[in-house]
Every structure is written in structure tokens, then in C-alpha cells.
N, C-alpha and C positions, 0 to 999 in steps of 0.2 A: 975301626970305630973311631978313632981320633980323628981321621981325616973327615969321616962323615960329619962329625960335630962341627969341626972347623968350617965345613962347606955351609953348613946349616947357619952358622954364625954370620957367615958373609953375607948370606941371603938376607937375614934379618937386618943387617946393617945397611944393605942397600934399600930395603923397604922404608927403614926409618929415614934415610936421607931424602928419599923420593917424597915421603910424607911431609917433611919439613920444607922441601921445595914448593909443593902444591900449597901448603898453607901460607907461605910467604907471598906466592902469587895471588893468592885469594885476598890477602890483606892489602897488598898493593892496589888491585883492582877495587876493592871496597873504599880505599881511602880516596882515590880518583873520583869515584861515583860521589862520595860524601861531599868533596869540594864543590861539585856542580850542583848541589841539591838547593832547590828554591822551594820556599813556604809561602803559600798563599792562603792566609788565615784571617778571618773577620772574627773581632772580639766585640761583643755588646758591652758597652761601657755602663757604669752605673754611677747614678746622681742622688747624693742624699743632701736634703737641705730642710730647715725648719725655721720659723720665724715667730716672733711675739711682738705686739705693738699695745702701747698704752696711752691714753689722753685723759685729759679732765675738762668739763665745761660747767661754768658758774653762770647761773641766770637767776632771775627774780623767781620767788617760790610762787607768788600769786601778784595780782595787780593791786596796787595801792596797798603794799605791806612792806615792813622793813626786813622781811626774811629772805633767805636765798636758797636755790636749790643746786645741789653739787652733783654731777653725774660723772662717773668713772667709767670708761670704756676700755675693755679688752678685747683685742682681735688677734686670733691666730691666722696671720696672713699668709701661712706656708703651707705646702702640700701634704703636710703629714700631721697627724694628730698629737697632741700634747697632754701630759698628764701632770697631777700634783701643782694645778696653776694655783698661785695665791698672790694676793695684793696686801700690802700693808702701807698706811698712811697715818698721819697726825694731824689733828685738827688744832688750829692755834687757840691760845689761851682766852682771847677775846672773841672766840667763835665757839659755838656747841652744837652737835647734832640734836635735831628735833625728834624726840621719841615718836614712834609711830608712823613715821614718813617714809620708811625704807621700801624701795621697790627693788626687787633682786631677780635677775633672770636666771642665774646659775648659783648653786651652792648657799651659803650662809655666811653671816657676819657676826663676829665677836668684838666687844668693845671692852678697852681698859681703861678706867678713868682714875687719874692720879692728881690729888689735889696740889696745887702750887700757889704761892702768893699772888693774890690778884685773880684767881679763878682755878681752872683745872685743865690738865691735858686729857684730850680724848684719843687714844690711839685705837685705830680699827684694823682688823684682820679679815680679809674677805677670802674664804676658802671656796674657790670656783670648782677645784677637781679637774675633771677632763674637759679638754675643749677641742672639738674635731677641726680638721683642716677647714679654713675658710670661715670659722664660726665666731661670732661676736658673743660677748658678755657684757652686762651692764649693771651698775649699782647706783640708785639715784636716793637722795635723802635730803632733808631739808636743813638748814643752818640758820641759827639766829645770832646776831652779833651785839657786842657791846660798845658803842660809840660815845666817847666822852666829849661833849659840846665844849664850845669856848676855844679861845687862842692857845696855842702851844705855850707850855710853861716848862722851863728848864728845872727840873727836880733835883739833879746832882751833877757836877759837884756843887756845893756850896760855896758861898763867899768865904775866902779865907781870912777876912778882916786885916788885910794889909800884910798877912804873914805869907812868906815864899814856902809853902808847905804841902801843896797837892802834888802826889807823886805821878809821874807819867813815865811809861817804858820807852827807851831809846835804843834803836836798832843801829849798829855800825856795819859798814860794808868793807871793813879792812881786816875782818877775821876777830875782832875784839868782841867779848861776851857783850850780850845786852846789860843796859845800866839803867837805873832808876834816877831820874832828874826830877826837879821840883819847880812847880810854878805858882805864882800869885794868881788866885782867881777873883775875878771882878764880875759880879751879877750886874750887867748894865740895865737890862730890863727882863720882864717875865720870860720872853722868848728869845733872848740873847744873853751869850755868856762869853767872857773875855779872858784869855791867859796870857800874862805877861812876866817878864823879868825872871826868866829861867835861870836856875843855879844848877850846876856849877859853871855851865855856859849856855849861850843861845844855840838854837838849832842851827847848824851850818856855819858856826864860827871858824874862821881861818879857811874857809872853802871846804869843810869837811862834808862828806856825803854821808848823810845819817837820816833816820826816820824817827819821828815822835808820833806815838799814837794815842789819840784822844778817845775817851770813852764818856759819852754824855747822856743822861737820861732824861728824856722828855715826855711830858704828859701832853697826849696829842701828837701833833706834827704830821708831817706829809712826806713824800719821797724826796722833796726838794730842800737842799740846805745852801744857804748863801755863806761863804768863808771869806775873810778879810785876812790879808798878811801885811805886816809892817816890817820894814828891815831898814835899818840906817835912817838916813833923812829923807828917803823916798815916801811919798804919800801912801797911805793905806790903799791896797788893791783888793777889789771884791770879784769873787768868782762864784757862779751859781752852778751846783751839781744836782743832778736828777737821777734816783734810784741807785740800787746797790751795784758797785763795780764802776760807776760813772767817775772819770778822772779830768782834772784840768791842770795844765802847766801855765803858771801865770807869768807875766813878763819879768819877774825877779828870778825865775828859775825853779820856784817851789812847784812840787808835784802834789796835788791834793786829790786824795780818793776816798770815796765812801766805800769803807771795806765790807760793812754789812749793817743792817738795821734789824734788830732782834725785838720781836714782840714779847714782852715779859709780863704781859697781864694788866688788867685794870686800866686799859688805855695808855699805858706807859710803853716807850720803846728805848732801847739803847742803840744809839747812833755811834758807830765805830769808825772814826775818820783818822786817816794817816796824812801827815805831811812830810815830804822828802826834800832835802835841800839838794840843789844842783844835781837831780838825778838825770836830766836831759839838758841840752843845750838850750839857752835862754835867759841865762843870768849874766851874760857878758863876760865869760871867764871865772864864773864862780858866785854863787849867790852869797849876799851879805847875811850876818847872822840875823835870824828872826828875833824882832823884839817884842811883838806880840802877835797874837791871832784871835780873831772873833768870829763866833759861830751865830748865825741868825736863822732861826727855825720858822720864820713867817708869821703870818697872822690869818684870821679868816675862819677859826674853828674847824679846821680840817682834822679828821682823825685817820690813823692808818691801821688797818686789820690784816693780819695775816690769816687767811682762810684755812690754808693747810700747807703742809710740806710737800716734798716730791712723793708723789704715789710710786710705790715700787712693786712691780710684777716679776715673779719668778716662774719657771715652768721647766719640767723634766721632758727633754726632747729625745730621750733614749740614749743607748750607749754610745752610739756614734757622735752625738752632738753635746750630750750632756746637759747642764742646767743653764738655761737662758734667762738673763736679767735685764730689765730696762726701768729707768726712773724718770717721771715727769719733772717739769719745773714747778716750783711752788707758785701759789696764787696768793697775791697781796693786793687788797684794794685800798683806796682812800675814799672817804665820804666827807663831802663839805658841808657848810652850815645850811645848804639848801636841799641836802639829801642827795646830790649828784655823785654818782659812783664813777670812778676812775679805775682802771679801764672801763669803757662803756660795755654793757652786758647785751647779749650773751658773749663771754669771753671763753675762748678755748686755748690751752696749752698746744704747743706742736705735738705731734706723735712722738713718742720716745720709742725706740726700736732696738731689739737685740736679735741676731740671727746668726746661723752657722750654713756654710755651702761647702760640701765635700764633692768634687767632681773627679771621678777616675777617668781620665782621658788617656786612652792607650792607643797603639797604632793600629791602623786597619791593614 
């Protein structure tokens, strides 16, 4: 019996070894086949994109009238529908929407009116809702403006009566914190104001690179300002700037910039103008200290009116693209004593656009 069991055990062992050999041979054959496997698969790619555009157009509301028409256009120029489309904008304090003139292609408009000195601010929210692919939405309404006739008049700062007491913010470029310096203010004429004899030292003293920022309130005025700079024994030099952001570098090396013109209502505008010493080459190795600067706001009864700020559109483009947002430029016009409007009408802002484009490009 023992020999029989032993013989059986031997047979089982041989079978086990044979099975392992066959399994190993199969694995080797499979691995060789796998190394030579080639896949020929074509995958269809997916493209997801969405886009929103917005612009504004200003025109006359009617012939022989002083009112204007503002049109806001929103365009879904993408291939997919958008939801929760909304536009917000603010009408300037010297401009006001005319009740009952609204023409709306989509949704509805709500107004929020906030009184401010010299007028009121009118904020609009245009609830468009859904906007199909390729679809336009328009909002049109009339606007009346308040234009103060007569030559520009400097309202502020006032003449300091010989005292060097008017504060101006000075910015340094060597890492030092901003400082308040003081000028004597001389009202040369109604449309001209002069700043001189700065303390503790003049702008650009000892070749320092620094900026003084002047804020001047003017009744009337236009987009054009003429600025004079006087340094050392050199004669006063005049530079003309037009519009927000315009920059001039005079031969003395002073960089003069209209930083902003803010409509504060009642026909008044705050001009924010900076002068930087030796910011760029031009001063022959460093500007001399500024002894005085003069600002001339012109003549001719021109008034400047901000019609509205930048209109902002937002839209929900779904889970892939999320929220799209685009904002137009603002519209500011000037009206001269003859009623001529600049820029000439109709005037349109460029299209402002936001979009997303997700393209899954896989191998074929």
C-alpha cells in the first residue's frame, strides 16, 4: 500500500510540473503576441465653446432736439445657448434717462436712482435671461443732458492768497512712502490756474524721479488741457493734451498725463493730472526742479458730459465654460457753444467680447 501511494504521488508531481510548463509556454506566447499588437482606432473629438459680445451706440433722439438715444446691443455670437444674461451700466450725473422711451427686445430693465451733489446717478440692470446661439438683444432709451454754457471756470482749488498751503500728493520711486507737499495757488484767470513755490522742495529737486498729482475742479471744460511747466531759468513750455490717458513728455523731461476726467455733476468735472520728473530721457541728464506749473482749460463755452460708464454683460455658459463677462468703453461727449457734438454722431463703442474655447484634440 505504501508503494502504491508513493507511485500516485509521483504521478501527481509529474502532472503538476507538466501544467506549470504548459502555463509558462502559454505566457511566453501571449507576451510575444502582445508586443506586436497594433491598434487602429478613430476617436471623434469634442469642441465646446461659447461667446458673448456687447457694444453701445449713441445717436440723436430726434431731429432739431437736444436729446440723445442710447442703444445697447448684446450678441451671443457663439454656437451654444447662454442663460442668465444680464447687463449693468451707470448713466452720468449730467445725463438722465427719459421715462417712457425704452424699447426692449428681451427681458426687462430696473433702475436705481441715487441723489448726489449736482444731480443723481442712474444705475440700470437689464435682465435679458436666455439668449440663443447667434441671437441679438437690444435695449434703446432716450437720454437728456445738462450742458452748462459759457467759458470753463476753475472752481477748485481756490487762490491761497500768497500762502504756500495747498496740499498735493507726491509719489516717490525709490520705495519711500507717498508724501503731502504744499503749493501756492494763483488764479491767473477764470479758466487758468497756477501752482508755484512748492515746499519742502520742488518737483524733481536734485534730479529725483517723483510725481505730483493735481486735482482741479472745472465748471465746463473739454477733453483738451494745455499745461505749462517752468524750471530754472528756462522759459515756460506749453504742452497740449487731449483725452484721458494722453501723455506728453516736454523738452525738460517732465512727463505730463491726464489720468482721469470725472463728471461730478452740475456741469463740473474733476481733472486729475500728473507731472513726473525725469521719468524718461529728455531732460539732458535730469530735470531741473519744477518752479511752477500752469493749467489752461481753454475757452469757447464747451461742456463735457459723461453719457454712461462701461456697460457690463455677464452670461452663464454652462458647466464647461462658466460665467462670461465683457465691458464696453464709456461714452463721453463734448458740446460746444454752437451745439456741435464731438465725437460726431452716431458713435459706437468697439465690441467688447468674452469667450471660452475648449477643443479636445486626440490622436486618430
